[in-house]
ZADO-223715 format. One line per 8 residues: number of its first residue (from 1); their letters; for each residue x, y, z of C-alpha. Coordinates in steps of 0.02 Angstrom, whole numbers, plus 32768, in hexadecimal, padded with zeros to 4 digits. Each point is the difference from the previous one (the first is absolute). Layout:
<recs>
NUM	A	X Y Z; ... .
</recs>
This chain:
<recs>
1	XXXXXXXX	84C6 7DD3 A3D8; 8036 7F9F 7F62; 7F7B 7FD6 7F6C; 8008 7F4C 7FFA; 800D 7FC9 7F57; 7FD0 7F6E 7FA3; 8041 7FDE 7F49; 7FA1 7F8F 7F9D .
9	XXXXXXXX	8075 7FB9 7F6C; 80C1 7FED 7FFC; 8025 7FFF 7F46; 806A 808F 7FB5; 7F84 8085 8038; 7FF0 7FC0 80AE; 80C6 7FDC 801E; 804F 807C 7F96 .
17	XXXXXXXX	7F8C 809A 8010; 7F7C 7FEF 80A1; 8062 7FA3 807D; 80A8 8077 8006; 7FA1 8098 7FF0; 7F7D 7FCC 8096; 8093 7FD6 8069; 8068 8099 7FDD .
25	XXXXXXXX	7F84 8076 8040; 7FE9 802A 80A6; 7F5B 7FEC 805B; 7FE0 7F55 7F82; 8013 7F59 8041; 8011 7F71 7F83; 7F8E 7F94 806D; 7FD2 7F70 7F8E .
33	XXXXXXXX	8013 7FB0 7F49; 7F81 7F9D 7F94; 805E 7F8C 7FAA; 7FDD 7F52 7FD6; 80A3 7FD0 7F91; 8084 7FAE 8075; 809B 8053 7FA8; 7FAA 80C3 8024 .
41	XXXXXXXX	7FD7 7FBC 80B0; 80B7 7FD2 802D; 802F 80A6 7FA3; 7F99 8064 8073; 803E 7FA6 808D; 80AD 8031 7FDC; 7FF2 80C7 7FE5; 7F53 8017 8080 .
49	XXXXXXXX	8022 7F7A 8077; 7F7F 8062 8087; 7F6D 7FF8 7F61; 7F80 7F80 8025; 7FF7 7FA0 7F64; 7F4A 7FCA 7FC2; 7FD7 7F77 7F87; 7F58 804E 7FC2 .
57	XXXXXXXX	7FA2 80A3 8013; 7F74 7FBE 805D; 8075 7FF7 808F; 7FFC 80B3 7FF3; 7F4B 801F 8019; 7FEF 7F7F 8099; 807E 8080 8054; 7F9E 8074 8038 .
65	XXXXXXXX	804D 80A4 803F; 80B0 7FBA 7FF9; 8038 805F 7F5B; 7FC3 80AE 7FC9; 8038 8004 7F43; 7FF2 7F7B 7F73; 8079 801A 7F61; 7FCB 7F97 7F76 .
73	XXXXXXXX	8083 7FDE 7F82; 7FA6 7F76 7FB7; 7FE5 7FCD 7F49; 7F7E 8083 7FB8; 7F6E 7FA8 7FFF; 8002 7FDE 80C7; 8011 80BE 8021; 7F2E 801F 801A .
81	XXXXXXXX	7FF4 7F68 8059; 8089 8011 8086; 7FED 80B7 8012; 7F32 7FE0 8018; 8031 7F6D 8078; 8089 807A 805D; 7F7F 8092 8015; 7F7E 7F98 8037 .
89	XXXXXXXX	8071 7FC0 8089; 800F 80AF 8046; 80C7 8025 7FA8; 802C 807C 7F93; 8044 7FC9 7F5D; 8095 802A 7F7D; 7FDC 7FC3 7F63; 8083 7FDA 7F77 .
97	XXXXXXXX	7FCF 804C 7F43; 7FA6 7FFB 7FAA; 7F76 7FFC 80AD; 7F84 7F9C 7F74; 7FE0 7FBA 7F63; 7F74 808A 7FF2; 7FC6 80A0 802A; 7F5E 7FC6 8046 .
105	XXXXXXXX	806E 7F8D 807B; 805E 807E 803F; 7F71 8073 800E; 7FB1 7F65 806D; 809B 7FF1 806D; 7FF6 80BE 800F; 7F51 7FF4 8055; 802F 7F82 806A .
113	XXXXXXXX	8074 805E 8036; 7F9F 8092 8039; 7F86 7F8A 8050; 8085 7FC3 8066; 8062 80A2 801D; 809E 7FB4 7FCF; 8072 8032 7F6C; 802A 7F98 7F7C .
121	XXXXXXXX	809B 805C 7FB7; 8042 7FC5 7F5B; 80BE 7FDA 7FF1; 804D 808C 7F8E; 80B4 7FFF 802D; 8020 8044 7F54; 7FD8 80AF 804C; 808B 8000 806A .
129	XXXXXXXX	807A 7FDB 7F5B; 8098 8087 800D; 7FED 8036 7F44; 7F41 8013 8028; 8015 806D 8090; 806F 8064 7FA1; 7F7F 802A 7F83; 7F76 8029 806B .
137	XXXXXXXX	8073 8075 8066; 802B 804C 7F60; 7F4B 8010 7FD4; 7FE8 804A 8099; 8094 8086 800A; 7FB8 8023 7F5A; 80A1 7FE2 7FAC; 7FAA 7FBE 7F62 .
145	XXXXXXXX	7F88 8077 7FEC; 7F5A 7FC4 7FC6; 801D 7F50 7FDA; 7FB6 7FC8 7F3E; 8041 7F54 8009; 8025 7F7E 8063; 8068 7F60 7FC1; 800C 7F6D 8075 .
153	XXXXXXXX	804A 7F51 7FF0; 8019 7F55 8043; 8065 7FA9 7F73; 804D 7F5D 8005; 8052 7F88 7F87; 7FB9 7F47 803D; 7FD8 7FAF 7F4F; 7FE8 7F57 8060 .
161	XXXXXXXX	7F4A 7FE2 8053; 8026 7FD9 80A3; 7F64 7F83 8048; 7F88 8037 807E; 7F57 805F 8029; 8050 8098 7FD6; 8005 7FBF 7F44; 7F47 7FCE 8016 .
169	XXXXXXXX	7F89 8042 7F79; 7F64 7FC9 807F; 7FB4 80AA 803B; 7FF5 7FBE 80A4; 80BD 8009 8012; 8023 80C1 7FD1; 80A0 7FB8 7FA2; 805E 8068 7F89 .
177	XXXXXXXX	806B 8089 7FE1; 7F69 8084 800B; 7FC8 7FB2 80C9; 80C0 7FF7 801F; 807A 808C 7FCE; 7F64 8061 7FC5; 7FB6 8010 80B3; 8095 8052 802C .
185	XXXXXXXX	8011 8068 7F5C; 7F40 8038 800C; 8003 8021 80C1; 80A1 8075 7FF0; 7F9D 806B 7F82; 7F5B 8013 8061; 8068 802F 8097; 805A 8090 7FA8 .
193	XXXXXXXX	7F65 802F 7F6C; 7F6B 7FD1 8059; 7F65 7F8F 7FB2; 8015 8009 7F3D; 7F6B 8025 7F78; 803B 7F8F 7F7F; 8054 7F66 7FF0; 8067 7FBE 7F5F .
201	XXXXXXXX	803E 7F4C 8003; 8066 7F8C 7F8A; 801B 7F40 804C; 8059 7F80 7FC2; 804C 7F48 8023; 80A2 7FF0 7FA2; 8063 7F73 8043; 7FE9 7F41 7FAA .
209	XXXXXXXX	7F8B 7F9F 8084; 7FC3 809F 8086; 7F56 800F 8018; 7FF1 8096 8062; 803A 80C1 7FB8; 80AE 801B 8012; 8020 809F 7F96; 7F81 809A 8027 .
217	XXXXXXXX	7FF3 80C1 7FD9; 7F8D 805D 8054; 7FBE 80BF 7FEC; 7F9D 8067 8074; 7FCF 80AB 7FF1; 7FF3 805D 80A4; 7F8E 808B 8030; 808F 8086 8017 .
225	XXXXXXXX	802B 7FDF 7F3F; 809D 7F88 8028; 8004 7F68 7F9A; 8047 7F58 804D; 805D 7F81 7F95; 8027 7F72 8056; 8065 7F62 7FAD; 8007 7F58 805B .
233	XXXXXXXX	805D 7F72 7FB1; 804A 7F58 8010; 8050 8003 7F43; 8057 80B1 8002; 80B9 7FDB 7FB0; 8014 80B3 8022; 7FD3 8041 809C; 7FCD 80B9 7FF7 .
241	XXXXXXXX	8007 8088 8085; 7FAB 7FDA 8099; 7F9F 80B1 801E; 800D 8087 7F76; 7F89 8084 803B; 7FF8 809D 7F94; 7FCD 80A3 804F; 7FF6 80AE 7FB3 .
249	XXXXXXXX	80A3 802B 805C; 805A 7F83 8003; 800B 7F41 7FEA; 803B 7F6D 806C; 8047 7F64 7FBF; 8049 7F52 8069; 8024 7F5F 7FCF; 8013 7F6D 805A .
257	XXXXXXXX	7F8E 7FB6 808B; 8000 8032 80BC; 8088 7F85 8051; 7F96 7FCB 80A6; 7F9F 7F67 7FB5; 80C2 7FBF 7FC6; 8042 8038 80B1; 7F67 7F91 8052 .
265	XXXXXXXX	8023 7F6F 7F8D; 80AD 8008 802B; 7FE7 8001 80C5; 7FFA 80A3 8031; 7F8F 8067 8062; 7FC8 80B0 802D; 806A 8009 8088; 80A5 7FE9 7FB3 .
273	XXXXXXXX	8061 8092 7FCF; 7FF1 8061 7F5C; 7F5A 7FA6 7FED; 7F84 8054 7F78; 80A7 8065 7FC1; 8010 8011 7F2D; 80C1 8008 7FE0; 8029 809E 7FA6 .
281	XXXXXXXX	8016 7F86 7F46; 7F4E 7FFA 8020; 7FBF 809F 8009; 7F85 805B 7F83; 8001 80A7 7F9B; 7FA6 8092 800D; 7FE6 808B 7FA7; 7FF3 8022 7F43 .
289	XXXXXXXX	8063 7FF4 7F52; 80B9 801D 8017; 7FD6 8052 80BF; 7FE8 7F4E 8056; 8058 7FE9 80AC; 7FFA 7F65 806E; 7F6E 7FDD 8066; 802E 7F9F 809E .
297	XXXXXXXX	7F7F 7F72 802F; 7FA6 8018 80A5; 8014 7F5A 807D; 7FA4 7F84 7FD7; 7F86 7FCA 80AF; 7F9F 7F54 7FF4; 7FF7 8004 80A9; 7FAC 80A3 800F .
305	XXXXXXXX	7F5C 7F98 7FB1; 8000 7F8E 809F; 801B 8093 8073; 7F79 8059 7FBE; 7F91 7F5A 802D; 8040 7FE9 80A6; 7FBF 80AA 8014; 7F4F 7FDF 7FAF .
313	XXXXXXXX	7FEB 7F5F 806B; 8015 8060 808E; 7F80 807B 7FD5; 8086 8085 7FF4; 7FFC 8041 7F4D; 7FAC 7FC5 7F53; 8040 7F5D 7F98; 8085 803D 7F89 .
321	XXXXXXXX	7FB3 7FA9 7F67; 7F38 8020 8017; 7F87 7F64 7FBC; 7FC1 8083 7F8C; 809F 8016 7F92; 7FF8 7F3C 7FEC; 7F53 8002 7FBF; 803F 8096 7F88 .
329	XXXXXXXX	8085 7F99 7FD1; 7FA1 7F6C 7FD9; 7F63 8068 7F9D; 80A3 8052 7F8B; 803B 7F4B 7FDE; 7F5D 7FB4 7FD1; 7FD5 80B0 7FA4; 80B6 7FCE 7FA4 .
337	XXXXXXXX	7FD8 7F51 7FDA; 7F43 8030 7FAD; 8077 8094 7F97; 8069 7F6E 7FBC; 7F7F 7F9C 7FE1; 7F85 806B 7F9D; 80B4 806C 7FC0; 7FA8 80B7 8041 .
345	XXXXXXX	800F 806F 8077; 7FA2 7FEB 80A2; 7FAC 8092 806B; 800D 7FDA 80B1; 7F70 8058 806F; 8022 8087 807A; 7FD7 7FEB 80B5 .
</recs>
């Protein structure tokens, strides 16, 4: 039986990412979309005519037993209240990143999830980027040897401030680049190397008129000796490599961004031919100086996140991303904020 999905929000997150991915996975059915915006309602009717359109989330809580999964892709400050309502109403939840504005709020969601016996699953689609899947495979196959340094970047050249809650300096909005792009970079790093012991960060507001951080560097020291160096910026007038991973046997370097987001923005879906395939000109290199070779990029597979969500909701497997990972990510972000404020390295307690 299909998992009946209700999507809250049909802005960029809902229309570009969640709805197309949900609709592409067998066993999931986009049953309802919550949006009060008339233009977005019309867009839903055109692309997903079988989905009910609800003008408010309250309509979901009144519909006992109608939906199995709620996907929250509303502004950040609404993530926790909406996820709480969904869990209390008996529905599993997928929550866009960051799950919450604070680690404490994320822990409260985890506690409610445990009490209700329903998963709350962070949306971390970037674990299914083709380039990241390549890094993970190379490390798993010991092609790099012991990794000493993991460099990862999400850099953009967007010197003009675009108004909206993502540019807010109000802590309740969890705005700024550290909570936006940084949440992906931190998650990928700890997914590979585990909980860091120490966090160091430099966080700045560079653009005229900006209030939220738009340029940041975060360094993580992991238990195995690996150091993660993470860059995120809206003001990078030159774009560095997406990944530069240095091991004692070889290095892997790749430029550019995974193409799945652009494909989704262009109206493509995972059901289309060549989905997630990186062309040869986008491949990275593997090796040592003078002995590099081209390394083909693994296919990107955002749809696998939702395939695993479906299995988790049906009780057939674990969630693809655990709420514990989101809590750790927020602990690291909070440590980074303290580090930048106090200009010092912050120790992260071991657990």
